[in-house]
LUMBA-491582 format. One record per residue (C-alpha): residue number from 1; residue in one letter; x, y, z. Coordinates in nm, 2 decimals, decimal comma. Each point is the difference from the previous one (the first is absolute). Example, Ala and Ser with C-alpha at 12.3 -4.5 7.8 and 13.67 -1.06 7.14 Angstrom:
% residues 2
REC   k r     c1     c2     c3
REC   1 A   1,23  -0,45   0,78
REC   2 S   0,14   0,34  -0,07
This chain:
% residues 613
REC   k r     c1     c2     c3
REC   1 M  14,54  10,37   8,07
REC   2 K  -0,40  -0,05   0,15
REC   3 K  -0,03  -0,36   0,18
REC   4 N  -0,29  -0,22  -0,07
REC   5 V  -0,15  -0,02   0,37
REC   6 K  -0,28  -0,11   0,18
REC   7 I  -0,13  -0,04   0,36
REC   8 L  -0,30  -0,23   0,00
REC   9 I  -0,19   0,08   0,31
REC  10 S  -0,17  -0,31   0,13
REC  11 C  -0,37   0,07   0,04
REC  12 H  -0,25  -0,31   0,13
REC  13 K  -0,37   0,26  -0,02
REC  14 P  -0,10   0,35  -0,14
REC  15 S   0,31   0,25   0,21
REC  16 D   0,08   0,35  -0,06
REC  17 V   0,35  -0,02  -0,17
REC  18 L   0,28   0,15  -0,22
REC  19 N  -0,04  -0,04  -0,36
REC  20 D   0,22   0,14  -0,27
REC  21 D   0,29  -0,12  -0,24
REC  22 V   0,16  -0,20   0,25
REC  23 F  -0,22  -0,05   0,33
REC  24 T  -0,25  -0,25  -0,15
REC  25 P  -0,25  -0,15   0,19
REC  26 I  -0,03  -0,41  -0,08
REC  27 Q  -0,32  -0,20   0,23
REC  28 V   0,14  -0,30   0,15
REC  29 G  -0,18  -0,32   0,06
REC  30 C  -0,23   0,02  -0,30
REC  31 S  -0,02  -0,36  -0,02
REC  32 V  -0,06  -0,10   0,32
REC  33 E  -0,42  -0,13   0,03
REC  34 G  -0,23   0,37   0,12
REC  35 H   0,29   0,24  -0,11
REC  36 S  -0,16   0,26  -0,31
REC  37 L   0,19   0,19  -0,20
REC  38 I   0,07   0,34   0,05
REC  39 P  -0,03   0,20  -0,31
REC  40 G   0,25   0,20  -0,17
REC  41 I   0,32  -0,16   0,15
REC  42 W   0,21  -0,27  -0,04
REC  43 H  -0,06  -0,37   0,12
REC  44 D   0,21  -0,26   0,11
REC  45 S  -0,21  -0,27  -0,16
REC  46 E   0,10   0,11  -0,40
REC  47 G   0,25  -0,16  -0,14
REC  48 D   0,31  -0,23   0,17
REC  49 N  -0,10   0,04   0,33
REC  50 I  -0,08  -0,20   0,40
REC  51 S  -0,29   0,19   0,04
REC  52 T  -0,19  -0,28   0,21
REC  53 L   0,27  -0,02   0,25
REC  54 N  -0,05   0,36   0,13
REC  55 P  -0,12  -0,15   0,35
REC  56 S   0,31  -0,15   0,05
REC  57 Y   0,27   0,22  -0,18
REC  58 C  -0,23   0,34   0,04
REC  59 E   0,17   0,32  -0,19
REC  60 L   0,24  -0,28  -0,15
REC  61 T  -0,24  -0,05  -0,26
REC  62 A   0,07   0,34  -0,15
REC  63 Q   0,37  -0,05  -0,05
REC  64 Y  -0,04  -0,33  -0,09
REC  65 W  -0,19   0,12  -0,30
REC  66 A   0,20   0,33  -0,09
REC  67 W   0,32  -0,22   0,02
REC  68 K  -0,20  -0,23  -0,29
REC  69 N  -0,21   0,28  -0,21
REC  70 L   0,19   0,33   0,02
REC  71 K   0,36   0,08  -0,17
REC  72 L   0,11   0,28   0,20
REC  73 D   0,35   0,17   0,10
REC  74 Y  -0,10   0,01   0,35
REC  75 Y  -0,26  -0,14   0,18
REC  76 G  -0,19   0,14   0,36
REC  77 F  -0,27  -0,14   0,21
REC  78 C  -0,16   0,19   0,28
REC  79 H  -0,35  -0,04   0,17
REC  80 Y  -0,39   0,18  -0,05
REC  81 R   0,11   0,16   0,36
REC  82 R   0,37   0,02   0,02
REC  83 Y   0,27   0,22  -0,25
REC  84 F   0,28   0,11   0,03
REC  85 N   0,16   0,32   0,10
REC  86 L   0,23   0,07  -0,29
REC  87 S   0,06   0,38   0,13
REC  88 G   0,36  -0,11   0,18
REC  89 R  -0,12   0,20   0,28
REC  90 T  -0,10  -0,18   0,33
REC  91 F  -0,34   0,05   0,17
REC  92 R  -0,12  -0,17   0,34
REC  93 E  -0,14  -0,32   0,00
REC  94 D  -0,19  -0,19   0,26
REC  95 S   0,14  -0,26   0,20
REC  96 F  -0,04  -0,27  -0,32
REC  97 G   0,24   0,22  -0,18
REC  98 N  -0,29   0,15  -0,22
REC  99 I  -0,10   0,31  -0,08
REC 100 I  -0,33   0,06   0,02
REC 101 E  -0,22   0,21  -0,22
REC 102 P  -0,36  -0,01   0,05
REC 103 Y  -0,14   0,03  -0,37
REC 104 L   0,21  -0,01  -0,38
REC 105 T  -0,04   0,37  -0,05
REC 106 Q   0,19   0,23  -0,24
REC 107 N   0,20   0,12   0,27
REC 108 V   0,15  -0,35   0,07
REC 109 T   0,07  -0,08  -0,30
REC 110 D   0,21   0,33  -0,04
REC 111 R   0,12  -0,05   0,34
REC 112 Y   0,18  -0,33  -0,08
REC 113 C   0,06   0,06  -0,34
REC 114 L  -0,23  -0,28  -0,14
REC 115 H   0,02   0,12  -0,38
REC 116 A   0,14  -0,20  -0,28
REC 117 E   0,27   0,29  -0,02
REC 118 D   0,09  -0,04   0,36
REC 119 V   0,07  -0,43  -0,07
REC 120 E   0,17   0,07  -0,29
REC 121 R   0,24   0,23   0,19
REC 122 A  -0,01  -0,27   0,28
REC 123 I   0,15  -0,27  -0,19
REC 124 E   0,26   0,18  -0,19
REC 125 Q   0,29  -0,12   0,23
REC 126 C  -0,13  -0,28   0,15
REC 127 D  -0,09  -0,33  -0,08
REC 128 V  -0,28  -0,11   0,29
REC 129 V  -0,21   0,22   0,17
REC 130 V  -0,10  -0,12   0,35
REC 131 T  -0,19   0,04   0,33
REC 132 T   0,19   0,11   0,28
REC 133 R   0,13  -0,28   0,20
REC 134 K  -0,09   0,03   0,36
REC 135 D   0,15  -0,09   0,33
REC 136 L  -0,25  -0,33   0,13
REC 137 R   0,15   0,11   0,36
REC 138 K  -0,15   0,29  -0,02
REC 139 M  -0,35  -0,05  -0,19
REC 140 P  -0,29  -0,14   0,17
REC 141 G   0,08  -0,37   0,18
REC 142 R   0,33   0,11   0,01
REC 143 Y   0,15  -0,31  -0,19
REC 144 R   0,34  -0,08  -0,03
REC 145 T   0,00  -0,16  -0,29
REC 146 P  -0,25  -0,04  -0,34
REC 147 A   0,00  -0,38   0,06
REC 148 Q  -0,13   0,06   0,35
REC 149 Q  -0,25   0,27  -0,06
REC 150 F  -0,14  -0,22  -0,29
REC 151 A  -0,05  -0,31   0,22
REC 152 S  -0,17   0,26   0,28
REC 153 G  -0,23   0,12  -0,29
REC 154 A  -0,39  -0,08   0,07
REC 155 F  -0,13  -0,30  -0,22
REC 156 L   0,36  -0,12  -0,14
REC 157 H   0,22  -0,25   0,07
REC 158 G   0,38   0,03   0,12
REC 159 E   0,06  -0,34  -0,20
REC 160 D  -0,06   0,15  -0,31
REC 161 Y   0,27   0,25  -0,01
REC 162 Q   0,23  -0,24   0,15
REC 163 L  -0,14  -0,23  -0,35
REC 164 M   0,08   0,32  -0,28
REC 165 L   0,36  -0,01   0,20
REC 166 D   0,03  -0,36  -0,07
REC 167 I  -0,12  -0,03  -0,38
REC 168 I   0,24   0,34  -0,03
REC 169 D   0,32  -0,22   0,14
REC 170 E  -0,14  -0,31  -0,22
REC 171 K  -0,11   0,18  -0,34
REC 172 Y   0,18   0,31  -0,01
REC 173 P   0,34   0,00   0,22
REC 174 C   0,12   0,32  -0,14
REC 175 Y  -0,28   0,15   0,19
REC 176 S   0,06  -0,16   0,30
REC 177 N   0,27   0,21   0,20
REC 178 A  -0,19   0,31  -0,10
REC 179 A  -0,35  -0,17   0,12
REC 180 H   0,19  -0,09   0,37
REC 181 Q   0,16   0,30   0,01
REC 182 F  -0,35   0,18  -0,03
REC 183 S  -0,21  -0,24   0,21
REC 184 S   0,24   0,07   0,32
REC 185 G   0,05   0,38  -0,07
REC 186 H  -0,22   0,27   0,13
REC 187 Y  -0,11   0,17  -0,32
REC 188 A  -0,28  -0,04  -0,24
REC 189 C  -0,17   0,20  -0,27
REC 190 F  -0,40  -0,06  -0,03
REC 191 C  -0,33   0,02  -0,27
REC 192 N   0,18  -0,19  -0,29
REC 193 M   0,05   0,34  -0,14
REC 194 F   0,27   0,11  -0,22
REC 195 I   0,11   0,13  -0,34
REC 196 M   0,26  -0,22  -0,19
REC 197 R   0,26   0,00  -0,30
REC 198 A  -0,18  -0,26  -0,27
REC 199 D   0,30  -0,31   0,05
REC 200 L  -0,03   0,07   0,36
REC 201 F  -0,32  -0,10   0,01
REC 202 D   0,00  -0,28  -0,24
REC 203 R   0,27  -0,19   0,19
REC 204 Y  -0,24   0,11   0,34
REC 205 C  -0,32  -0,15  -0,12
REC 206 T   0,18  -0,28  -0,15
REC 207 W   0,11  -0,07   0,36
REC 208 M  -0,26   0,10   0,22
REC 209 F  -0,28  -0,21  -0,18
REC 210 G   0,24  -0,30  -0,02
REC 211 V   0,00   0,01   0,36
REC 212 L  -0,32   0,07   0,06
REC 213 K  -0,13  -0,26  -0,23
REC 214 E   0,20  -0,25   0,19
REC 215 F  -0,08   0,11   0,32
REC 216 C  -0,37   0,01  -0,08
REC 217 G   0,06  -0,39  -0,17
REC 218 R   0,14  -0,12   0,41
REC 219 R  -0,23   0,20   0,24
REC 220 D  -0,37  -0,18   0,00
REC 221 M  -0,17   0,36   0,07
REC 222 R  -0,35  -0,19  -0,01
REC 223 M  -0,07   0,11   0,39
REC 224 Y   0,13   0,28   0,00
REC 225 S  -0,22   0,33   0,06
REC 226 T  -0,07   0,34  -0,29
REC 227 E   0,32   0,14   0,16
REC 228 A   0,20  -0,27   0,00
REC 229 L  -0,05  -0,09  -0,36
REC 230 R   0,16   0,33  -0,08
REC 231 T   0,32  -0,17   0,15
REC 232 P   0,15   0,02  -0,37
REC 233 G  -0,04   0,39  -0,01
REC 234 H   0,14   0,03   0,35
REC 235 L   0,31  -0,21  -0,11
REC 236 S   0,00   0,21  -0,31
REC 237 E   0,11   0,29   0,23
REC 238 R   0,23  -0,22   0,17
REC 239 L   0,20  -0,11  -0,36
REC 240 L  -0,03   0,36  -0,16
REC 241 N   0,25   0,14   0,30
REC 242 I   0,20  -0,33  -0,07
REC 243 Y   0,06   0,06  -0,35
REC 244 L   0,10   0,40   0,04
REC 245 L   0,28  -0,14   0,32
REC 246 Y   0,08  -0,23  -0,26
REC 247 L   0,03   0,27  -0,30
REC 248 Q   0,23   0,17   0,23
REC 249 Q   0,22  -0,30   0,08
REC 250 S   0,06  -0,11  -0,34
REC 251 E   0,00   0,36  -0,22
REC 252 P   0,19   0,25   0,21
REC 253 D  -0,10   0,25  -0,19
REC 254 I  -0,39  -0,07   0,01
REC 255 R  -0,20   0,35   0,05
REC 256 I  -0,26  -0,01   0,22
REC 257 R  -0,20   0,28   0,13
REC 258 E  -0,21   0,01   0,31
REC 259 V  -0,33   0,15   0,04
REC 260 Q  -0,27   0,07   0,26
REC 261 C  -0,36  -0,15  -0,07
REC 262 V  -0,29   0,26   0,01
REC 263 C  -0,32  -0,21   0,11
REC 264 I  -0,32   0,17  -0,10
REC 265 E  -0,28  -0,03   0,29
REC 266 H  -0,31   0,03  -0,23
REC 267 T  -0,02  -0,14  -0,38
REC 268 E  -0,38  -0,07  -0,06
REC 269 P  -0,11   0,14  -0,34
REC 270 Q  -0,20   0,34   0,01
REC 271 D  -0,24   0,05  -0,26
REC 272 F  -0,22   0,35   0,00
REC 273 I  -0,39  -0,07   0,02
REC 274 Y  -0,18  -0,04  -0,27
REC 275 P  -0,41  -0,01  -0,05
REC 276 L  -0,10  -0,36   0,06
REC 277 S  -0,31   0,07  -0,16
REC 278 A  -0,17   0,17  -0,29
REC 279 H  -0,34  -0,02   0,24
REC 280 K  -0,14   0,37  -0,04
REC 281 E  -0,10   0,07   0,35
REC 282 C   0,40  -0,08   0,13
REC 283 V   0,12   0,14   0,33
REC 284 P   0,37   0,00   0,08
REC 285 V   0,05   0,05   0,38
REC 286 V   0,35   0,05   0,15
REC 287 F   0,10  -0,10   0,34
REC 288 A   0,34   0,02   0,19
REC 289 A   0,15  -0,19   0,25
REC 290 N   0,28  -0,17   0,18
REC 291 N  -0,02  -0,40   0,11
REC 292 G  -0,10   0,13   0,38
REC 293 F  -0,30   0,15  -0,11
REC 294 V  -0,11  -0,27  -0,19
REC 295 P  -0,24  -0,10   0,25
REC 296 I  -0,16   0,35   0,04
REC 297 F  -0,03   0,03  -0,37
REC 298 S  -0,17  -0,34  -0,02
REC 299 A  -0,33   0,17   0,20
REC 300 C   0,04   0,28  -0,27
REC 301 L   0,00  -0,23  -0,25
REC 302 Q  -0,31  -0,23   0,12
REC 303 S  -0,20   0,33   0,04
REC 304 L   0,07   0,10  -0,38
REC 305 L  -0,08  -0,36  -0,08
REC 306 D  -0,31   0,01   0,17
REC 307 H  -0,14   0,30  -0,18
REC 308 C   0,11  -0,12  -0,36
REC 309 S  -0,29  -0,02  -0,31
REC 310 R   0,03  -0,25  -0,26
REC 311 E  -0,05   0,30  -0,26
REC 312 S   0,35   0,12   0,05
REC 313 F   0,33  -0,15   0,01
REC 314 Y   0,24   0,07   0,26
REC 315 D   0,38  -0,01  -0,12
REC 316 L   0,16   0,04   0,41
REC 317 V   0,39   0,09   0,03
REC 318 L   0,17  -0,02   0,28
REC 319 I   0,32   0,18   0,04
REC 320 S   0,28  -0,18   0,24
REC 321 K   0,39  -0,01   0,03
REC 322 D  -0,01  -0,31   0,28
REC 323 L  -0,31  -0,21  -0,08
REC 324 S   0,05  -0,36   0,11
REC 325 E  -0,13  -0,29  -0,25
REC 326 A  -0,22  -0,12   0,27
REC 327 N  -0,19   0,33   0,02
REC 328 R   0,00   0,02  -0,38
REC 329 Q  -0,17  -0,38   0,00
REC 330 K  -0,26   0,15   0,34
REC 331 L  -0,09   0,27  -0,20
REC 332 T  -0,05  -0,10  -0,31
REC 333 G  -0,21  -0,33   0,14
REC 334 M  -0,25   0,25   0,16
REC 335 L  -0,12   0,11  -0,37
REC 336 K  -0,06  -0,38  -0,09
REC 337 G  -0,39  -0,04  -0,21
REC 338 R   0,04   0,40  -0,08
REC 339 D   0,08  -0,03  -0,38
REC 340 N  -0,05   0,40  -0,01
REC 341 V   0,32   0,08   0,25
REC 342 S   0,37  -0,05  -0,06
REC 343 L   0,26   0,10   0,25
REC 344 R   0,36   0,04  -0,14
REC 345 F   0,32   0,11   0,21
REC 346 F   0,25   0,24  -0,11
REC 347 N   0,33   0,06   0,16
REC 348 P   0,12   0,31   0,01
REC 349 G   0,33  -0,02   0,12
REC 350 K   0,22   0,01  -0,25
REC 351 I  -0,15   0,31  -0,17
REC 352 L   0,02   0,17   0,37
REC 353 A   0,38  -0,08   0,06
REC 354 C   0,11   0,28  -0,10
REC 355 Y  -0,22   0,23   0,20
REC 356 D   0,03   0,13   0,40
REC 357 L  -0,42   0,00   0,06
REC 358 K  -0,04   0,17   0,37
REC 359 A  -0,25  -0,13   0,18
REC 360 H  -0,10   0,00   0,39
REC 361 A  -0,19  -0,08   0,28
REC 362 H  -0,31  -0,23  -0,03
REC 363 I   0,08   0,05  -0,40
REC 364 T   0,20  -0,27  -0,20
REC 365 Q   0,23   0,08  -0,35
REC 366 E  -0,29  -0,18  -0,15
REC 367 T  -0,21   0,26  -0,04
REC 368 Y   0,21   0,16  -0,27
REC 369 Y  -0,08  -0,26  -0,22
REC 370 R  -0,30   0,13  -0,11
REC 371 F   0,21   0,25  -0,21
REC 372 L   0,15  -0,33  -0,20
REC 373 I  -0,35  -0,02  -0,12
REC 374 Q   0,05   0,16  -0,34
REC 375 E   0,32  -0,18  -0,07
REC 376 I  -0,11  -0,34   0,08
REC 377 M  -0,35   0,01  -0,18
REC 378 P   0,05   0,18  -0,30
REC 379 A  -0,29  -0,12  -0,21
REC 380 Y  -0,24   0,17   0,30
REC 381 D  -0,14   0,36  -0,01
REC 382 K  -0,17  -0,05   0,30
REC 383 V   0,06  -0,18   0,33
REC 384 L  -0,16  -0,03   0,36
REC 385 Y   0,26  -0,02   0,25
REC 386 L  -0,12  -0,08   0,35
REC 387 D   0,23  -0,03   0,34
REC 388 C  -0,01  -0,34   0,17
REC 389 D  -0,13   0,15   0,31
REC 390 L  -0,37   0,01  -0,08
REC 391 I  -0,32  -0,20  -0,02
REC 392 I  -0,24   0,06  -0,34
REC 393 C  -0,32   0,01   0,05
REC 394 E  -0,14   0,07  -0,39
REC 395 D   0,12  -0,12  -0,30
REC 396 V   0,31   0,19  -0,09
REC 397 A  -0,13  -0,04  -0,39
REC 398 H  -0,22   0,26   0,07
REC 399 L   0,27   0,27   0,16
REC 400 Y   0,23  -0,12  -0,34
REC 401 A  -0,28   0,13  -0,27
REC 402 T   0,04   0,30   0,13
REC 403 D   0,08   0,27  -0,28
REC 404 L   0,32   0,17   0,09
REC 405 G   0,03   0,21  -0,31
REC 406 G   0,30   0,18   0,01
REC 407 Y   0,10   0,00   0,37
REC 408 M   0,31  -0,18   0,10
REC 409 L  -0,20  -0,17   0,28
REC 410 G  -0,31  -0,08   0,20
REC 411 A   0,05   0,04   0,36
REC 412 V  -0,18   0,07   0,35
REC 413 R   0,06   0,33   0,18
REC 414 D   0,19  -0,10   0,31
REC 415 A  -0,20   0,10   0,34
REC 416 D   0,26  -0,09   0,26
REC 417 F   0,26   0,21  -0,21
REC 418 L  -0,23   0,29  -0,01
REC 419 G  -0,11  -0,03   0,33
REC 420 Q   0,37   0,02   0,12
REC 421 I   0,06   0,30  -0,26
REC 422 G  -0,32   0,16   0,16
REC 423 G   0,11   0,03   0,35
REC 424 A   0,05  -0,35   0,15
REC 425 D   0,38  -0,01  -0,08
REC 426 P   0,22   0,32   0,03
REC 427 N   0,26  -0,17  -0,12
REC 428 A  -0,19  -0,13  -0,35
REC 429 Q  -0,10   0,43  -0,01
REC 430 R   0,37   0,02   0,01
REC 431 Y   0,10  -0,25  -0,25
REC 432 I  -0,25   0,10  -0,28
REC 433 A   0,14   0,40   0,07
REC 434 E   0,43  -0,12  -0,02
REC 435 E   0,00  -0,27  -0,17
REC 436 F  -0,26  -0,15  -0,18
REC 437 H  -0,13   0,23  -0,27
REC 438 M  -0,29  -0,09  -0,09
REC 439 K  -0,22   0,26  -0,19
REC 440 N  -0,32  -0,06   0,12
REC 441 P   0,03  -0,26   0,33
REC 442 A  -0,37   0,00   0,02
REC 443 G   0,02  -0,25  -0,33
REC 444 Y   0,21  -0,27   0,21
REC 445 F  -0,09  -0,31  -0,03
REC 446 Q   0,09  -0,38   0,10
REC 447 A   0,19  -0,21  -0,19
REC 448 G  -0,17  -0,34   0,13
REC 449 V  -0,22  -0,05  -0,28
REC 450 L   0,09   0,16  -0,34
REC 451 L  -0,22  -0,03  -0,33
REC 452 L   0,38   0,06  -0,26
REC 453 N   0,01   0,18  -0,32
REC 454 E   0,27  -0,19  -0,12
REC 455 K   0,02   0,14  -0,30
REC 456 K   0,00   0,38   0,11
REC 457 M   0,29  -0,18   0,27
REC 458 R   0,20  -0,04  -0,25
REC 459 E  -0,07   0,31  -0,22
REC 460 M   0,10   0,23   0,33
REC 461 Y   0,31  -0,22   0,12
REC 462 T   0,28  -0,29  -0,05
REC 463 L  -0,05  -0,26   0,28
REC 464 K   0,38   0,10   0,06
REC 465 Q  -0,13   0,35   0,06
REC 466 W  -0,29  -0,15   0,26
REC 467 L   0,28  -0,19   0,17
REC 468 S   0,21   0,31   0,02
REC 469 F  -0,21   0,18   0,16
REC 470 A  -0,03  -0,31   0,29
REC 471 S   0,30   0,11   0,08
REC 472 H  -0,12   0,28   0,20
REC 473 P  -0,07  -0,10   0,35
REC 474 Y  -0,36   0,15   0,03
REC 475 R  -0,23  -0,05   0,30
REC 476 F  -0,24  -0,23  -0,20
REC 477 N   0,22  -0,15  -0,25
REC 478 D  -0,14  -0,05  -0,33
REC 479 Q  -0,31   0,13   0,15
REC 480 D   0,13   0,38  -0,01
REC 481 I   0,22  -0,14  -0,33
REC 482 L  -0,37  -0,01  -0,20
REC 483 N  -0,17   0,31   0,18
REC 484 L   0,28   0,21  -0,12
REC 485 Q   0,03  -0,14  -0,34
REC 486 C  -0,36  -0,07  -0,11
REC 487 E  -0,10   0,29   0,16
REC 488 G  -0,29   0,22  -0,25
REC 489 H  -0,03  -0,32  -0,17
REC 490 V  -0,21  -0,23   0,26
REC 491 M  -0,37  -0,12  -0,06
REC 492 Y  -0,16   0,00   0,35
REC 493 L  -0,17  -0,32   0,12
REC 494 D  -0,25  -0,09   0,28
REC 495 M   0,14  -0,07   0,27
REC 496 A  -0,20  -0,30   0,10
REC 497 W   0,28  -0,15  -0,28
REC 498 N   0,27   0,07   0,24
REC 499 L  -0,16   0,02   0,33
REC 500 I   0,28   0,03   0,28
REC 501 H  -0,10  -0,15   0,34
REC 502 D   0,01   0,18   0,33
REC 503 M   0,32  -0,09   0,11
REC 504 N  -0,04  -0,04   0,37
REC 505 H  -0,32   0,10   0,00
REC 506 T   0,14   0,38   0,04
REC 507 R   0,09   0,05  -0,35
REC 508 V  -0,36   0,19  -0,06
REC 509 S   0,03   0,16   0,34
REC 510 Q   0,32   0,14   0,03
REC 511 V   0,12   0,01  -0,37
REC 512 I  -0,32   0,00  -0,24
REC 513 A  -0,19   0,26   0,19
REC 514 Y   0,25   0,23  -0,12
REC 515 A  -0,03  -0,04  -0,40
REC 516 P  -0,25   0,20  -0,22
REC 517 A  -0,33  -0,05   0,07
REC 518 D  -0,11  -0,14  -0,33
REC 519 V   0,29  -0,29   0,08
REC 520 Q  -0,13  -0,07   0,31
REC 521 N  -0,34  -0,06  -0,18
REC 522 A   0,14  -0,18  -0,22
REC 523 Y   0,20  -0,25   0,28
REC 524 R  -0,34  -0,09   0,20
REC 525 A  -0,18  -0,07  -0,33
REC 526 A   0,28  -0,24  -0,14
REC 527 H   0,00  -0,16   0,36
REC 528 A  -0,37  -0,10  -0,04
REC 529 H   0,03  -0,14  -0,33
REC 530 P   0,34  -0,09  -0,05
REC 531 K   0,13  -0,14  -0,35
REC 532 I   0,38  -0,07   0,07
REC 533 I   0,11   0,02   0,42
REC 534 H   0,38   0,10  -0,01
REC 535 Y   0,16  -0,10   0,31
REC 536 A   0,26   0,30  -0,02
REC 537 G   0,22   0,09   0,27
REC 538 G   0,20  -0,18   0,30
REC 539 T  -0,28  -0,18   0,17
REC 540 K  -0,14  -0,30  -0,23
REC 541 P  -0,31  -0,22   0,10
REC 542 W   0,26  -0,31  -0,02
REC 543 N   0,19   0,18   0,35
REC 544 V  -0,28   0,18   0,12
REC 545 P  -0,30  -0,23  -0,04
REC 546 G  -0,26   0,30   0,12
REC 547 E   0,10   0,25  -0,25
REC 548 D  -0,24   0,17  -0,16
REC 549 L  -0,18  -0,22  -0,29
REC 550 A   0,21  -0,28   0,06
REC 551 E  -0,30  -0,26  -0,02
REC 552 Y   0,04   0,05  -0,37
REC 553 F   0,38  -0,13  -0,04
REC 554 W  -0,05  -0,32   0,21
REC 555 A  -0,33  -0,07  -0,18
REC 556 S   0,19   0,00  -0,32
REC 557 L   0,32  -0,17   0,15
REC 558 R  -0,16  -0,30   0,17
REC 559 R  -0,07  -0,13  -0,33
REC 560 T   0,35   0,00  -0,14
REC 561 P   0,30  -0,25   0,08
REC 562 Y   0,20   0,26   0,25
REC 563 Y  -0,33   0,03   0,25
REC 564 E   0,23  -0,22   0,28
REC 565 L   0,31   0,17  -0,07
REC 566 V  -0,11   0,34   0,06
REC 567 L  -0,21  -0,08   0,28
REC 568 S   0,25  -0,16   0,20
REC 569 A   0,22   0,28  -0,08
REC 570 C  -0,25   0,23   0,12
REC 571 A  -0,05  -0,18   0,30
REC 572 A   0,39   0,00   0,08
REC 573 G   0,00   0,44  -0,01
REC 574 R  -0,28  -0,04   0,20
REC 575 D   0,17  -0,18   0,30
REC 576 G   0,32   0,23  -0,01
REC 577 N   0,19  -0,33  -0,20
REC 578 G  -0,02   0,06  -0,38
REC 579 R   0,05   0,27  -0,28
REC 580 N  -0,14   0,37   0,10
REC 581 M  -0,11   0,20   0,29
REC 582 Y  -0,18   0,21  -0,20
REC 583 K  -0,32   0,06   0,22
REC 584 R   0,17   0,05   0,35
REC 585 L   0,25   0,25  -0,22
REC 586 S  -0,21   0,22  -0,13
REC 587 A  -0,21   0,05   0,28
REC 588 A   0,29   0,07   0,22
REC 589 V   0,13   0,27  -0,34
REC 590 I  -0,36   0,16  -0,01
REC 591 K   0,01   0,00   0,42
REC 592 L   0,30   0,19   0,02
REC 593 F   0,01   0,17  -0,38
REC 594 P  -0,35   0,14  -0,01
REC 595 V  -0,05   0,11  -0,38
REC 596 A   0,04   0,35  -0,06
REC 597 T   0,21   0,10   0,32
REC 598 R   0,36   0,15  -0,03
REC 599 R   0,08  -0,40   0,19
REC 600 R  -0,14  -0,16  -0,32
REC 601 A   0,16   0,27  -0,27
REC 602 F   0,37  -0,10   0,16
REC 603 L  -0,07  -0,35  -0,03
REC 604 D  -0,08   0,06  -0,35
REC 605 R   0,29   0,19  -0,06
REC 606 I   0,26  -0,25   0,16
REC 607 Y  -0,23  -0,27  -0,22
REC 608 I   0,08   0,20  -0,31
REC 609 A   0,36   0,05   0,10
REC 610 L   0,06  -0,42   0,06
REC 611 I  -0,15  -0,09  -0,33
REC 612 R   0,21   0,23  -0,23
REC 613 K   0,35  -0,16   0,16
């Protein structure tokens, strides 16, 4: 017979959580001052409730609400970050006994059987489901007993645990034996997670809330810290263990099943990016960076802001998987006073969790994020994508205004690559001939600045297809993929819109010099009047201040919140104590393995072989 069961997921902020016929999110602390209601889920402030006690009772306010307001066969509870492993299989745990998963994906819900029918099967032949008991002596801290562990907790007070035991002895003596046996033992389950038969749950709540009410009546917590105020919540974890031990002692036939706890690292909800402004001159610009690269991106952002027009609205999006809240605030702070510029953030981690993206050398996985644009910005049919290692010298609205017609994208021919295959790099010629089967290599473009016809991109390939292409270890990653899949559908832009710098002051003389004459002429004209400077390659102004066109970078960075940070890191690098040795290393490589020599070709072959491992 189908059971009426609910597993309430306690949330205190908007989160990415399960939500189906069984798993049901509930917001806790709704009546606490300053809390706004999360729409579309249950709230612990409705009906008979103790929502105002959430600062002390934590997720127990959800348990109290369910106890008083729901009529179920089984009551279950977990958290927005923690779920049960109902699969029957055992998975690897961290030192605290948790299975760690980065995101709550479909693969995760399937792997750990987190579906309504799985819950039904889990309770078919048991009365209680609870997280696995752990040996405290083997966990961090190596505590011998639950009482010792509680007393050692940061901001907690050991005498509070003893007061709990005293209350049980005085008010609920039938639980005394289980309370003392648990407190002097070595095992405990944590997180206040369980699924419990209704009659057992009713008895548990009557007893547990009775103990806590008595505790709060006796203990003066007015001088407690924020964490210490949560003492009733901490004690309830121990009370659950005591109750389960009491059931085992008083009802030998009780059926208790222990399962692992699955902890989700990233639970921030992620919505697609839709236009904010109906302005007819809206310019969507997308960037991609990891948290460590934000100081460099700030210079790029500042240079864009310096050339914004009041006639346009700039909808900026930074795709980042690990962006810190501090960096979010600093970056958005740079837009202060600009009502025609918006900066939003998108975490791609959940989308990319199932893909193995190959990146190498100085190129990071973020390079593939441009493929996501067609999916995460569904209302935009044209988007400007910019790498973060560049400086903007002209209003990007002028570039965005380019009519792409039926082309998939607009881009600039890659003077460096064309020089390589023109004779500067025999290994690049071999790559073109044997592995990278582009029909017309002379049309190869640089992918750091792309005007994307997203409508056409969606028609040609799905996101899954784009990311499946990335599983192949191409020499230049996504740039090679785009050149292969978009060949014949590219509008070539003025090279000034993506001028690659003269890296090491040798790129022009040793590489671009081998490119076709028209490419060399275009490069010289662009270098004289750049619209976007792209520091593409292994050496950059922030680690080699004397690089070509470095003054543009430092002029922009100087007016950001990150100037001193980047400057100090650069100085440390020059002293040999810091982040890199690019200048010395690149000079040594060029000296020992000159471009267009057999030695250089041999080194390149070794490099390609290594990145494919």
